[in-house]
C-alpha angles and dihedrals in degrees: 000000000000113000120185121218089228133005113196092168090062088057095047099049099068092048101034097113092051091044095048090049092051093050090047090056091055091052092044092053093039089226095151107145115044111315135124098329092054092044091053091050091050090054093047095045093048089054091047090054093043090242133130096229141028120186112200118215143164102275146346089263089055090049091057092046093048091052094048096046093045091052089054098250110161149137114340093024126114126217121194122220139136131276093225101079141081111290092248089082092061094033091062090052091050091047088062091052090249127128122248113228116195132212123187125257134246112263094227104040099028087222130117112302103232091199088070097045101086094054090056095056117104133169087269094056112112105162147011125220110197110192117219091213123204091354102306121116118234123244089277098172092066094039093050092047093053093043092049092050089056098039094246129154117239119214114184114217095211095160090127098033110072105163096001116144138213115193104306095342134090122224109269096027102084108062133051086273139002121213124209135186122208095191106157095258096052123106085260105031133179126214090255134351121337142139144171143207122218125202143155093216115096095199092052092047090053093050092050091050089054096046093050091053104048092280093293124158088179128000113298093000108105120192095178136013101261134155141231109282100141124144114236122238097247091057090049091053094045092050093048090056093046095045090068089062099040098095091052092046090050091050090052090052090052091052091049089052091052090050092050093047094049091054098040101040096097102031118117116291094332114145111202126203118273114238107218120243092208100048149010122277112205097195104225080165128022102204125182127186131225134156087229093059100134095046091046092051090051091051093048091048090053088053091053094254114135118214137166143210120233101210125352097179122037114229096249088059095049117109089235089065102035088111088072087068096220106152128205108287094041093109107020099178094051090046092050091050090050089056098042111031124103123179115222126210110289129171132125095255094054110127129226088240090057092048090049090051091052093049093046091051090052092047093051094043101054099066088052100046102039 
């Protein structure tokens, strides 16, 4: 059986009439750049995240950059994050002229290990960016406590965690700012590039609105030198339609994860994701680990099962960051995950039959390839 890694068409088809009508309204009202459709989405998404404000922008990378610039991060500053994430997390730090400082990840959650955070703090440290990787929120209570004791800003990279929960909090509501990507394949995906920043701080929200729109307070009056990071009206309308379905889609992902875990829990050396007892994982990615990763991927591909690797090279080992002079072995857990993780098909419309086919293919492959 052929199983795609992602199927955006399967998501579109049940809502196509509603989606087409929403896009038509944007065209009819010629509200293409910002405007009422974006403003409505900002209001709805802020409420969804239990935040006072949401500032829509052009991508998740832009969201991170907006937050950092608006908090005054710049040359000479250090910002702590993890090496096991998409490069956008570190790119935004570099774009400010600041230096990314990495700490290793926890072996079970694949998120920032808060026990290592304090040792990475220096007099130059100004902020921490915990990454809620794959849809699971970091151990924010510990991270916030350490950050607060050192007077550091906390920016949540929630680009993979739309609707994820930690204790009584929603992803994006705990730090000074929460950054989201609406890249088409995300749990909440646009029909193109889009992002948003959430915050409960009115002054910060106002700064981010200015930075995303060329530093304007009002048209042609520029308080700061900003840039163009606005969300377009069509993406605002698309995201407003999809937001109504997000909780149900996330619940479907959680059920798929349970089905995967039940079938894979006793197969070979497979390490399955840990579902948190104190929160809600939304499984943007369902990543397993095996020391036979490359051979398993080859076998699954031959069976018509599409998989992915998130992420094959940790950031400290990327050519873009070789100037940090962090050799192999600097972050052993992140490096092990980069060698062993494989992301299985995961999307709300995935069927139990498809999941069973994936698990059967893994079960039959391991005795052959190990």
